[in-house]
N, C-alpha and C positions, 0 to 999 in steps of 0.2 A: 138649825142653821149653823154653819161653821163660823167660829169666831176668829177673826184675823187682826193682828196688830200691824197697821200700816206704818212703815218707816221711811225716812228720807233715803233715797237711793244714792248711788255714787254720783257726787257732784264735783268730782275733780279734787283739786287741792284746797277748795274753799272750806273754811271753818267759821262757825258762829255767823251764819248767813241770816239776816233779819227776815222775819215773816211780815209781809206788808198787807196781806189780805187773807182772810179765812172765809170760805164760801159756804161752809156747812155747819150744822148744829145737830145735837143728839135728836134722833128720830127721823132725820131726813132720809128719803129713799133715793138712792143714786143708781145711775146706769154706769156701765164700764166707760171709762174715759171722761166722766163728768169731772170738772175741776174741783179740787179740794182746797188748795191754798196757793198763794203766790209768794215766791222768794225773790229777793233782790240781791243777786250776786254782784261781783265787781265787774262783770262783763255784760250781763243782760238780766232782764226780768224773766224768771223761770216759773212755769206753772206745774204743779204736781196734780195729776189726775187720779181718779179712783181706779184701782187695779181690777175691780170686778163690780158686778151689780150686787146690790144689797142695801142694808140699812145701817146708818151711823149709830153706834151704841154709845160712844163717848168721844168727845173731842179733847185732845190732850195738850193742845197749844193754843196760843192767842196771838193777836197782832202785837208786834213788838218783841216777841220771843226770838231768840237766836237758836238756830238748829244746825246740825252737821250731819254727815252721813251716818245712818243708823238711828237717828233720833226718832222716837215714836211720835206720831202725830195724831192718830186716832185709833179707836177700837171699832171693828167693823163686823157686822153680822152678814156674811156673804151668802148669796143665794146657793141653792143646792148645786153641787159639782165643784165648788171651790175647796181647796185643801185647808185643813187646820194649820195654825201656826202664825208666822209673821211673813209679810211680804214687803218688798221695797217697790214703791210705785215708780213709774217712769217719769222723767222730767222733760218737759218741752217748753218752748218759748211761750210766754204768756201773751195773749192778744191785748192790744191797747185798750184800756178802759176809757170811758168818756171823760171829758174834762182834762184835768192835769195829769192823767196817768199815761204810761208809755209801753213800747215793745220793741223788738228788734226783728230784722229780716233782710233779704237779698235777691238780685237777678244777675244773670251772667254778663260780665263785662265784655265790651267789644272794641275792636280796633280795626281801622281800615276797612269798614264795610262788612265786617263779620256780623252774623246775625245775633240778636239778643239785645237787651236793654243795657246801655252803658251806665255804670254807677257814677254817682257824683262822689267827690272826695269825702272821705269819712274816717273816723277813728273809733275804736272801741269805746263804749261808755266808761266812766271813771270808776275808781275803786270805792267800794263801800267802806267807810271808816268805822273802826271799832272804838267806841267812846268810853269803854270800860265802865267805871262807876260814877260818871258825870251825873250830877243832879239835874236832870232835864226830862220833860215829858216825852212820850212817844212821838207826838206831833212835832215837837221841836227837834228831836233826833232825826226824824224823817226830813224835815226842812233842811237841816244841816247837811244830810247826805246829798240831797238834790242840788244844793248850792255849793257843795264841795268845801264846807267849812269844818275845821277841826274843833270840836267842842272842848277838847281837853285843854286848850290854851285860852279859852274865853273865861273871863271872870263874870260869874252870874250876878245880876242885880236884883233878882227876885227874892222871895222869902227864903231865908236860910241858905242863900247863895245859889238858888235855882237859876239855871240859864233859861232865859225867856226868848220868845220870838224876836223881840226888839234887840236883844243882845246879839243874836245871830245876824240880823240885818245891819246892825251897827258895825259888826266886824267886816262886812263887805265894803264899808266906806272907809275902813282904816281907822275907825274911832272906837274906843271902848274895848279894844282887843289887844292882847299881848303880842309882841313881835313874833312873826312867823305864822300868823293866822292866814290861811289861804283865802284868796278871793279878792282882798282889798289891794294889796301891793302898793298902797300909797297913791294910787291913781284916782284923780277926782272923778266923781260920778257925772254922767251926762245929765244936764238938768232936764227934769220932766216937763213935758209940754201937754197942753190940752188941745189935741189935734181936732176935736169936734168944733172948736171955734172957727175953723177954716172950711169946714164942709162935712159931709156925711162920713162916718167911719164904721167899721165892723171889728169887733174884738173876738179872736178865736184863740182858744188855749193851745199852747204848743204841745206836740206829742211828747210822751214820756221819754222816747228815745232822744229827741232833741234836747230835752231838759237835762238828761243824764250826760249826753255826749258834749254838750256845750261847755260845762266846766272843765272837762278833760281837754278839749281843744284849746280853751283859754289858758289852762295851766301849761300845756305843751308850748304854746306860742310865747308865753311869758318867760318860761324857763329855758327853752332851747333857742340859741342864736341861729336862726334859720338862714340858710343861703340856698339858692336854687341855681343849678347849672343845667344848661340846655344844649342839646346836640341833635343831629338827625341820623337816622339809619336808612340805608337803601334796602328796602324789604321786597324788591321786585321778585327776586328768585324765591325767597321763602314764602311769599304770598302765592306764587304759582304752585309750589309744592303743597302748601296748606289746602288750596282748593282741590287738589287731587285727593288728598286724604279725606277731606270733608265730604266729597261726593260719595266715597265708599262708606263713610261713617253714618250718613243720613239713613241708609238702608238698615242700619243696626240700631237706630234710635238715639243717637247722640251727635254732637257737632264737634268739629275740630276748629277752634278759634285761634287767633294769633296769640291769645293769652298763654296757651300751652308753651309756645316757643319763647315768650317773654319769661316764663318761669324757668325754663332751661337756661336761657342766656343769663338770667340773674344769678343762678347758682354758679355759673362759670365766673362771673365778675366778682361774686362774694368770695370765692375761693382765691382768686388772684389778688384781691384787696380785702383781707379779712377784717380790717377796721370797720367796714360797713356791716359786718355780721357780729358786732360787739355791742356792749353797753357800758356806760360809766359805772364804776363802783359807787356805793352810797356816799363814800367820803370824797368822791370826785378825784381821787388820787391814782386810780388804776383803771385799766380797761379789762372787761370780762369778755374773752373771746369764746364764742360758741362754736362747737365742732359739729353742729347739725344745722340743717337748712330748712326751716319751716317758714313758709312765705304766706302772709296774709293777703287776701284778695278782696277788695271792696265790691260788695254785691248788693244790688238793688232789689227791693221787694215793694209790694203795695203799701206796706206799713212803714217803710223806712229802710235804712241801710244797716248792714252788719258786715263784719270782716271775718269770714271763716278762714281758718289757717290750714293750708295744704301742707301736711307733714312729710318730711323726708323726701323733698322734691328731687334731690340728687340721685335717688335710687329708682326713679320712675322715668319712663319714656314719654314721648309726646302723646301717643295713643292712650296710655294709662292715665296720664294727667287730664286729657280731654274727657275721658269717661268719669273720672273723679270730680272734675269741675261741674259736669252736667248733673251728677248725683247730688253734690253739695248744693248747687243752685236750687234744685228742686226741693231739697229738704229745707233750705232757708225760706223759700217762698211759702212753704206749707207751715212755717213756724216751728218746725221740729229741730230746735237748736239745743244741743247738749253743751255743757261747759267745755268739754274737750274740743269741740268744734271751733272755739273762738279764743283759745289760749295757746301760749307757747310760741308765738311768732317771733322771728328774728329780723324780718325785713318785710316791707309791704309794697303792693302795687295798686294804684288807683287809675282807672281807665275812663276817659271821657270820649272814647273813640267813635261811638255811634252818634254823638251829638255834634261835635265840631270843635273849633278853636284852633289856635296855633301854639299855645303853651299856657301853663298855669303853675302855681306854687302849691303843691300838696303839703299839708302840715305833717311833720314827723310825728309818729305815734310813739312817744317816749314810753318806756325806756329804750326802744329801738333808736337808732341814730340816723336812719335814712329811709327814704320812701321814693319809689319810682312812679312818676305820673306820665301817662301817655294820652295823646289826643288823636284826632282823625288824621290818617295818612292821606297824602295827596300826590297826584301825578305832577312831576316837575321836569323841566328840561335841565339835564345835568351834563356838564362838559366832561368828556372822557379823554381829552388831550388832542383830539382831532375834530370832533363834532359834538353837537348837543344831541342827547338821546333822552327819550321820555323814561323816567324812572319813578317808581313808587317810593316816596320818602315819608318816614315816620318820625315825628318829633318826640324826643325823649326829654323829660324834665325830672331831674334828680334833686330833691331837697335833702339837706343834710345838717347835722349838728356840727357847727363850726368849732366846737371845743374838741371834737374827735377827728374831724376830717377837714383838711385845708383845701383850698381851691385847686391846686395842682393835682392832688389825689382824686378829687371829684371829677376833674376833667379826664383823667386816665381811666377811672372806673366807668364813666359814661361812654367813652370811646370804645372800651372793651365790650360793653354791652352792644354797641352799634356794630362792631366788627363781627361779633358772634351771630347777630341777626343777618348780617350781609353774606355769610357763608353757611348755608343750611347744612353742609356736610359736618360742620363742627357740632351742630346741635343734636344730630342723630347718632353720634358716636356712642 
Protein backbone atom coordinates (compact mmCIF):
# COMPACT_ATOMS: atom_id res chain seq x y z
CA UNK A 1 0.00 0.00 0.00
CA UNK A 2 1.06 3.60 -0.60
CA UNK A 3 2.02 5.55 2.53
CA UNK A 4 0.57 9.08 2.61
CA UNK A 5 1.17 11.92 5.03
CA UNK A 6 -2.17 13.70 5.41
CA UNK A 7 -1.71 17.42 6.09
CA UNK A 8 -3.95 20.38 6.91
CA UNK A 9 -5.02 22.06 3.65
CA UNK A 10 -5.31 25.75 2.84
CA UNK A 11 -7.50 27.24 5.59
CA UNK A 12 -7.02 30.87 4.67
CA UNK A 13 -5.25 33.25 7.01
CA UNK A 14 -5.95 31.16 10.10
CA UNK A 15 -2.98 30.04 12.21
CA UNK A 16 -2.81 27.76 15.24
CA UNK A 17 -6.42 26.57 14.87
CA UNK A 18 -7.48 24.31 17.78
CA UNK A 19 -8.32 20.64 17.17
CA UNK A 20 -11.57 19.99 19.02
CA UNK A 21 -12.30 16.39 17.93
CA UNK A 22 -10.27 13.48 16.55
CA UNK A 23 -12.38 10.67 15.09
CA UNK A 24 -9.73 8.08 14.16
CA UNK A 25 -7.03 5.95 15.75
CA UNK A 26 -4.26 3.71 14.44
CA UNK A 27 -5.68 0.68 12.65
CA UNK A 28 -8.99 2.27 11.65
CA UNK A 29 -10.11 1.45 8.11
CA UNK A 30 -11.52 4.51 6.35
CA UNK A 31 -13.41 5.26 3.19
CA UNK A 32 -12.76 8.41 1.16
CA UNK A 33 -14.44 11.42 2.78
CA UNK A 34 -14.77 9.76 6.21
CA UNK A 35 -14.15 12.45 8.88
CA UNK A 36 -10.67 12.53 10.41
CA UNK A 37 -10.85 15.51 12.76
CA UNK A 38 -12.66 18.77 13.45
CA UNK A 39 -11.08 22.23 13.71
CA UNK A 40 -12.62 25.28 15.34
CA UNK A 41 -11.67 28.34 13.28
CA UNK A 42 -12.71 31.88 14.09
CA UNK A 43 -15.59 31.65 11.60
CA UNK A 44 -16.91 28.11 11.70
CA UNK A 45 -16.37 24.53 12.78
CA UNK A 46 -14.43 22.79 9.99
CA UNK A 47 -14.19 19.08 9.30
CA UNK A 48 -11.16 17.44 7.66
CA UNK A 49 -12.15 14.28 5.74
CA UNK A 50 -10.03 11.37 4.62
CA UNK A 51 -8.51 12.04 1.17
CA UNK A 52 -8.78 8.39 0.11
CA UNK A 53 -9.73 4.90 1.25
CA UNK A 54 -7.23 3.02 3.36
CA UNK A 55 -5.96 2.32 6.87
CA UNK A 56 -4.70 4.74 9.53
CA UNK A 57 -1.08 3.94 10.31
CA UNK A 58 -0.39 6.65 12.91
CA UNK A 59 -2.31 9.63 14.31
CA UNK A 60 0.01 12.62 14.77
CA UNK A 61 -2.30 15.05 16.59
CA UNK A 62 -4.67 15.04 19.56
CA UNK A 63 -7.54 17.13 20.90
CA UNK A 64 -6.23 20.48 22.11
CA UNK A 65 -3.36 20.67 19.61
CA UNK A 66 -3.18 23.72 17.34
CA UNK A 67 -2.54 23.29 13.65
CA UNK A 68 -1.94 25.47 10.59
CA UNK A 69 -1.80 24.88 6.86
CA UNK A 70 0.66 22.07 6.15
CA UNK A 71 0.60 20.58 9.66
CA UNK A 72 0.77 16.74 9.45
CA UNK A 73 -2.21 15.06 11.09
CA UNK A 74 -1.76 11.37 10.34
CA UNK A 75 0.13 8.75 8.33
CA UNK A 76 -2.12 6.76 6.07
CA UNK A 77 -1.81 3.44 4.20
CA UNK A 78 -3.86 4.27 1.12
CA UNK A 79 -5.50 1.60 -0.97
CA UNK A 80 -4.03 0.66 -4.35
CA UNK A 81 -4.16 3.48 -6.87
CA UNK A 82 -3.23 6.32 -4.50
CA UNK A 83 0.07 8.10 -5.01
CA UNK A 84 2.98 8.03 -2.59
CA UNK A 85 3.88 11.22 -0.77
CA UNK A 86 1.76 13.65 1.15
CA UNK A 87 -1.69 15.06 0.53
CA UNK A 88 -3.72 17.93 1.91
CA UNK A 89 -7.26 16.87 2.70
CA UNK A 90 -10.18 19.09 1.79
CA UNK A 91 -11.93 21.09 4.50
CA UNK A 92 -15.70 21.22 4.85
CA UNK A 93 -18.09 22.48 7.48
CA UNK A 94 -18.51 20.02 10.31
CA UNK A 95 -22.00 18.69 10.96
CA UNK A 96 -23.38 19.56 14.40
CA UNK A 97 -22.69 16.93 17.01
CA UNK A 98 -25.28 15.96 19.63
CA UNK A 99 -25.49 17.96 22.81
CA UNK A 100 -23.49 21.11 23.19
CA UNK A 101 -21.61 20.90 19.90
CA UNK A 102 -22.34 23.16 16.71
CA UNK A 103 -22.05 23.79 12.95
CA UNK A 104 -22.71 26.41 10.33
CA UNK A 105 -24.93 26.61 7.20
CA UNK A 106 -27.38 28.76 4.86
CA UNK A 107 -30.45 29.24 2.41
CA UNK A 108 -31.08 31.87 -0.19
CA UNK A 109 -32.45 35.13 1.21
CA UNK A 110 -35.65 36.48 -0.28
CA UNK A 111 -37.37 39.78 -0.61
CA UNK A 112 -40.76 40.81 -1.91
CA UNK A 113 -42.05 37.34 -2.73
CA UNK A 114 -38.87 36.03 -4.37
CA UNK A 115 -38.58 32.28 -3.94
CA UNK A 116 -36.30 30.74 -1.32
CA UNK A 117 -36.13 30.70 2.46
CA UNK A 118 -35.47 34.09 4.05
CA UNK A 119 -32.67 34.07 6.61
CA UNK A 120 -32.98 35.42 10.05
CA UNK A 121 -30.47 38.06 11.13
CA UNK A 122 -27.14 36.58 12.01
CA UNK A 123 -23.47 37.28 12.40
CA UNK A 124 -20.40 35.16 11.89
CA UNK A 125 -19.28 33.15 14.90
CA UNK A 126 -16.68 34.76 17.19
CA UNK A 127 -12.92 34.68 17.04
CA UNK A 128 -11.04 31.74 18.56
CA UNK A 129 -8.73 33.23 21.17
CA UNK A 130 -5.06 32.25 21.37
CA UNK A 131 -4.31 31.77 25.08
CA UNK A 132 -0.58 31.24 24.65
CA UNK A 133 1.05 29.64 27.70
CA UNK A 134 -1.86 30.10 30.10
CA UNK A 135 -1.92 27.34 32.73
CA UNK A 136 -5.32 25.75 31.98
CA UNK A 137 -6.66 22.38 30.93
CA UNK A 138 -8.06 21.74 27.42
CA UNK A 139 -11.61 21.64 28.82
CA UNK A 140 -11.16 25.05 30.45
CA UNK A 141 -9.67 26.47 27.25
CA UNK A 142 -12.58 25.15 25.24
CA UNK A 143 -15.10 26.62 27.70
CA UNK A 144 -13.31 29.97 27.50
CA UNK A 145 -13.49 29.96 23.70
CA UNK A 146 -17.20 29.13 23.75
CA UNK A 147 -17.94 31.90 26.27
CA UNK A 148 -15.58 34.39 24.58
CA UNK A 149 -13.46 34.84 27.72
CA UNK A 150 -9.78 35.84 27.47
CA UNK A 151 -7.83 33.48 29.77
CA UNK A 152 -4.70 35.63 29.56
CA UNK A 153 -6.24 38.27 31.87
CA UNK A 154 -7.71 35.88 34.44
CA UNK A 155 -5.80 35.13 37.65
CA UNK A 156 -6.07 31.39 38.25
CA UNK A 157 -7.09 30.14 41.70
CA UNK A 158 -6.16 26.51 41.11
CA UNK A 159 -2.98 24.64 42.02
CA UNK A 160 0.12 26.61 40.92
CA UNK A 161 -2.05 29.33 39.42
CA UNK A 162 -4.04 27.03 37.13
CA UNK A 163 -7.18 28.67 35.70
CA UNK A 164 -10.25 26.62 36.64
CA UNK A 165 -13.80 26.38 35.32
CA UNK A 166 -14.92 28.40 38.35
CA UNK A 167 -12.46 31.17 37.43
CA UNK A 168 -13.90 31.36 33.90
CA UNK A 169 -17.48 31.51 35.18
CA UNK A 170 -16.55 34.10 37.77
CA UNK A 171 -15.11 36.32 35.04
CA UNK A 172 -18.50 36.42 33.35
CA UNK A 173 -19.98 37.92 36.50
CA UNK A 174 -17.32 40.59 36.63
CA UNK A 175 -15.74 39.08 39.75
CA UNK A 176 -12.32 37.53 40.19
CA UNK A 177 -11.11 38.84 36.83
CA UNK A 178 -8.81 41.58 35.80
CA UNK A 179 -10.15 44.65 33.99
CA UNK A 180 -10.83 44.01 30.33
CA UNK A 181 -12.10 40.45 30.72
CA UNK A 182 -14.72 40.01 28.02
CA UNK A 183 -18.18 38.78 28.90
CA UNK A 184 -18.89 40.45 32.24
CA UNK A 185 -18.83 44.17 31.43
CA UNK A 186 -19.94 44.82 35.02
CA UNK A 187 -23.54 43.94 34.11
CA UNK A 188 -25.38 42.01 36.87
CA UNK A 189 -26.42 38.47 36.01
CA UNK A 190 -30.12 37.69 35.58
CA UNK A 191 -31.10 35.67 38.69
CA UNK A 192 -31.61 31.97 38.02
CA UNK A 193 -35.09 30.58 38.41
CA UNK A 194 -36.49 27.10 38.90
CA UNK A 195 -39.08 27.13 36.13
CA UNK A 196 -40.14 23.55 36.96
CA UNK A 197 -41.92 24.92 40.03
CA UNK A 198 -44.52 26.49 37.77
CA UNK A 199 -45.15 23.66 35.32
CA UNK A 200 -43.58 21.09 32.98
CA UNK A 201 -40.35 22.10 31.22
CA UNK A 202 -37.99 20.61 28.65
CA UNK A 203 -34.27 21.42 28.44
CA UNK A 204 -32.57 21.25 25.03
CA UNK A 205 -28.91 22.01 24.39
CA UNK A 206 -28.26 25.01 22.15
CA UNK A 207 -26.59 24.24 18.85
CA UNK A 208 -22.88 24.88 18.59
CA UNK A 209 -23.56 27.64 16.05
CA UNK A 210 -25.72 29.57 18.50
CA UNK A 211 -23.24 29.05 21.31
CA UNK A 212 -20.45 30.42 19.14
CA UNK A 213 -22.37 33.28 17.55
CA UNK A 214 -24.04 34.35 20.81
CA UNK A 215 -20.89 35.87 22.39
CA UNK A 216 -20.04 37.59 19.09
CA UNK A 217 -23.52 39.14 18.92
CA UNK A 218 -23.25 40.16 22.56
CA UNK A 219 -19.80 41.65 22.06
CA UNK A 220 -20.92 43.63 19.01
CA UNK A 221 -24.03 44.90 20.77
CA UNK A 222 -22.06 46.02 23.84
CA UNK A 223 -19.16 47.59 21.92
CA UNK A 224 -20.95 49.19 18.97
CA UNK A 225 -23.35 52.10 19.63
CA UNK A 226 -26.11 50.90 17.33
CA UNK A 227 -28.54 53.20 15.55
CA UNK A 228 -31.00 52.03 12.86
CA UNK A 229 -32.27 54.30 10.09
CA UNK A 230 -35.28 53.19 8.01
CA UNK A 231 -36.58 54.26 4.61
CA UNK A 232 -38.61 52.82 1.74
CA UNK A 233 -37.73 52.13 -1.88
CA UNK A 234 -40.26 51.96 -4.71
CA UNK A 235 -39.23 48.70 -6.40
CA UNK A 236 -42.20 48.42 -8.77
CA UNK A 237 -40.07 48.75 -11.90
CA UNK A 238 -37.09 46.71 -10.71
CA UNK A 239 -39.43 43.92 -9.57
CA UNK A 240 -41.02 43.75 -13.03
CA UNK A 241 -37.55 43.58 -14.59
CA UNK A 242 -36.46 40.95 -12.06
CA UNK A 243 -39.40 38.72 -12.96
CA UNK A 244 -38.46 38.92 -16.64
CA UNK A 245 -34.89 37.83 -15.89
CA UNK A 246 -36.08 35.16 -13.48
CA UNK A 247 -38.36 33.53 -16.07
CA UNK A 248 -35.38 33.01 -18.36
CA UNK A 249 -33.10 31.93 -15.49
CA UNK A 250 -35.46 29.13 -14.34
CA UNK A 251 -34.81 27.25 -17.57
CA UNK A 252 -31.08 27.38 -16.84
CA UNK A 253 -31.35 26.09 -13.27
CA UNK A 254 -30.98 29.22 -11.16
CA UNK A 255 -33.15 32.09 -9.92
CA UNK A 256 -32.84 35.86 -10.11
CA UNK A 257 -33.86 37.29 -6.74
CA UNK A 258 -34.05 40.86 -5.54
CA UNK A 259 -30.91 40.19 -3.52
CA UNK A 260 -28.77 40.55 -6.65
CA UNK A 261 -30.14 44.06 -7.17
CA UNK A 262 -29.60 44.87 -3.48
CA UNK A 263 -25.95 43.86 -3.84
CA UNK A 264 -25.48 46.17 -6.83
CA UNK A 265 -27.30 49.06 -5.11
CA UNK A 266 -25.20 48.55 -1.98
CA UNK A 267 -21.94 48.89 -3.92
CA UNK A 268 -23.17 52.16 -5.43
CA UNK A 269 -24.04 53.50 -1.97
CA UNK A 270 -20.74 52.29 -0.47
CA UNK A 271 -18.82 54.08 -3.19
CA UNK A 272 -20.79 57.29 -2.66
CA UNK A 273 -20.38 57.12 1.14
CA UNK A 274 -17.11 55.25 1.80
CA UNK A 275 -17.39 55.55 5.59
CA UNK A 276 -19.84 52.63 5.36
CA UNK A 277 -17.11 50.50 3.77
CA UNK A 278 -14.55 51.26 6.50
CA UNK A 279 -13.53 49.96 9.92
CA UNK A 280 -12.22 51.64 13.04
CA UNK A 281 -8.51 51.21 13.65
CA UNK A 282 -7.56 49.23 16.78
CA UNK A 283 -6.72 52.44 18.65
CA UNK A 284 -10.09 53.94 17.57
CA UNK A 285 -8.27 57.02 16.30
CA UNK A 286 -8.49 56.39 12.54
CA UNK A 287 -10.71 54.89 9.87
CA UNK A 288 -9.48 52.13 7.58
CA UNK A 289 -11.16 52.60 4.18
CA UNK A 290 -11.40 49.45 2.05
CA UNK A 291 -11.08 49.82 -1.70
CA UNK A 292 -12.87 46.54 -2.37
CA UNK A 293 -16.53 45.56 -1.99
CA UNK A 294 -17.10 42.15 -0.42
CA UNK A 295 -20.65 41.83 0.85
CA UNK A 296 -21.80 39.20 3.35
CA UNK A 297 -25.25 37.68 2.83
CA UNK A 298 -27.08 35.96 5.68
CA UNK A 299 -28.09 32.51 4.41
CA UNK A 300 -30.30 29.95 6.15
CA UNK A 301 -29.76 26.17 6.29
CA UNK A 302 -31.33 23.27 8.19
CA UNK A 303 -28.49 23.45 10.76
CA UNK A 304 -28.47 27.22 11.25
CA UNK A 305 -27.25 30.40 9.66
CA UNK A 306 -23.98 31.41 8.10
CA UNK A 307 -22.83 34.54 6.27
CA UNK A 308 -21.02 33.71 3.03
CA UNK A 309 -19.18 36.67 1.52
CA UNK A 310 -19.72 37.55 -2.13
CA UNK A 311 -16.36 38.90 -3.30
CA UNK A 312 -15.76 41.80 -5.72
CA UNK A 313 -19.44 42.59 -6.16
CA UNK A 314 -18.59 45.76 -8.09
CA UNK A 315 -17.14 43.67 -10.93
CA UNK A 316 -20.22 41.47 -11.45
CA UNK A 317 -23.56 41.95 -13.11
CA UNK A 318 -27.01 40.92 -11.89
CA UNK A 319 -26.96 37.60 -13.79
CA UNK A 320 -23.49 36.63 -12.57
CA UNK A 321 -24.41 37.54 -8.99
CA UNK A 322 -27.61 35.49 -9.22
CA UNK A 323 -25.68 32.45 -10.42
CA UNK A 324 -23.07 32.87 -7.70
CA UNK A 325 -25.73 33.27 -5.01
CA UNK A 326 -27.41 30.05 -6.17
CA UNK A 327 -24.10 28.16 -6.11
CA UNK A 328 -23.09 29.56 -2.71
CA UNK A 329 -26.49 28.79 -1.17
CA UNK A 330 -26.31 25.20 -2.42
CA UNK A 331 -22.77 24.79 -1.06
CA UNK A 332 -23.80 26.22 2.31
CA UNK A 333 -26.83 23.92 2.58
CA UNK A 334 -24.58 20.93 1.87
CA UNK A 335 -22.17 22.05 4.58
CA UNK A 336 -19.29 22.58 2.14
CA UNK A 337 -17.98 25.77 3.74
CA UNK A 338 -14.38 26.83 3.20
CA UNK A 339 -12.74 29.58 5.27
CA UNK A 340 -12.51 31.80 2.19
CA UNK A 341 -16.30 31.62 1.80
CA UNK A 342 -16.98 33.41 5.09
CA UNK A 343 -14.15 35.90 5.48
CA UNK A 344 -13.18 39.32 4.15
CA UNK A 345 -16.58 41.02 4.29
CA UNK A 346 -16.87 44.83 4.29
CA UNK A 347 -20.67 45.20 4.56
CA UNK A 348 -23.57 42.79 5.17
CA UNK A 349 -27.17 42.23 4.10
CA UNK A 350 -29.77 40.37 6.19
CA UNK A 351 -33.15 39.60 4.61
CA UNK A 352 -36.43 38.65 6.26
CA UNK A 353 -38.35 39.21 3.03
CA UNK A 354 -40.06 35.84 2.78
CA UNK A 355 -41.33 35.95 6.36
CA UNK A 356 -42.77 39.43 6.86
CA UNK A 357 -42.51 42.37 9.22
CA UNK A 358 -42.27 46.10 8.69
CA UNK A 359 -38.74 46.80 10.02
CA UNK A 360 -36.09 45.44 12.39
CA UNK A 361 -32.65 46.25 13.80
CA UNK A 362 -29.94 43.97 12.41
CA UNK A 363 -26.82 43.85 14.59
CA UNK A 364 -23.67 45.29 13.03
CA UNK A 365 -21.05 42.58 12.41
CA UNK A 366 -17.99 44.32 13.88
CA UNK A 367 -15.40 45.20 12.64
CA UNK A 368 -17.80 46.20 9.85
CA UNK A 369 -19.59 49.44 10.66
CA UNK A 370 -22.98 48.91 9.00
CA UNK A 371 -25.50 46.29 7.89
CA UNK A 372 -28.59 46.46 5.66
CA UNK A 373 -31.76 44.70 6.75
CA UNK A 374 -34.73 44.20 4.44
CA UNK A 375 -38.21 42.86 5.15
CA UNK A 376 -41.17 41.97 2.95
CA UNK A 377 -42.16 44.46 0.27
CA UNK A 378 -45.83 45.41 0.12
CA UNK A 379 -48.14 47.11 -2.39
CA UNK A 380 -49.13 50.58 -1.16
CA UNK A 381 -51.05 53.56 -2.55
CA UNK A 382 -48.45 56.25 -3.31
CA UNK A 383 -49.31 59.86 -4.17
CA UNK A 384 -47.62 60.98 -7.41
CA UNK A 385 -48.74 64.61 -7.24
CA UNK A 386 -52.07 64.15 -8.95
CA UNK A 387 -53.38 60.77 -7.81
CA UNK A 388 -52.65 57.68 -5.73
CA UNK A 389 -51.04 54.80 -7.61
CA UNK A 390 -50.36 51.25 -6.38
CA UNK A 391 -46.58 50.83 -5.95
CA UNK A 392 -44.43 48.00 -4.57
CA UNK A 393 -42.58 49.46 -1.57
CA UNK A 394 -39.57 47.81 0.08
CA UNK A 395 -38.59 48.78 3.68
CA UNK A 396 -34.84 49.34 4.14
CA UNK A 397 -33.28 49.17 7.63
CA UNK A 398 -29.65 50.27 7.95
CA UNK A 399 -27.97 49.72 11.33
CA UNK A 400 -24.68 51.55 11.81
CA UNK A 401 -21.88 52.26 14.26
CA UNK A 402 -22.59 55.79 15.51
CA UNK A 403 -18.89 56.35 16.22
CA UNK A 404 -18.25 56.24 12.47
CA UNK A 405 -21.56 57.27 10.92
CA UNK A 406 -23.86 60.08 12.05
CA UNK A 407 -27.60 60.27 11.45
CA UNK A 408 -27.45 62.63 8.46
CA UNK A 409 -24.91 60.44 6.68
CA UNK A 410 -27.03 57.34 7.37
CA UNK A 411 -30.10 59.06 5.93
CA UNK A 412 -28.20 60.00 2.75
CA UNK A 413 -26.75 56.50 2.39
CA UNK A 414 -30.16 54.83 2.77
CA UNK A 415 -31.83 57.29 0.39
CA UNK A 416 -29.06 56.58 -2.17
CA UNK A 417 -29.84 52.87 -1.85
CA UNK A 418 -33.52 53.58 -2.44
CA UNK A 419 -32.82 55.83 -5.44
CA UNK A 420 -30.69 53.13 -7.07
CA UNK A 421 -33.41 50.51 -6.60
CA UNK A 422 -36.04 52.86 -7.98
CA UNK A 423 -34.23 53.31 -11.31
CA UNK A 424 -33.28 49.92 -12.69
CA UNK A 425 -31.24 51.54 -15.47
CA UNK A 426 -28.62 52.62 -12.95
CA UNK A 427 -28.18 49.09 -11.64
CA UNK A 428 -27.46 47.47 -14.99
CA UNK A 429 -24.94 50.01 -16.26
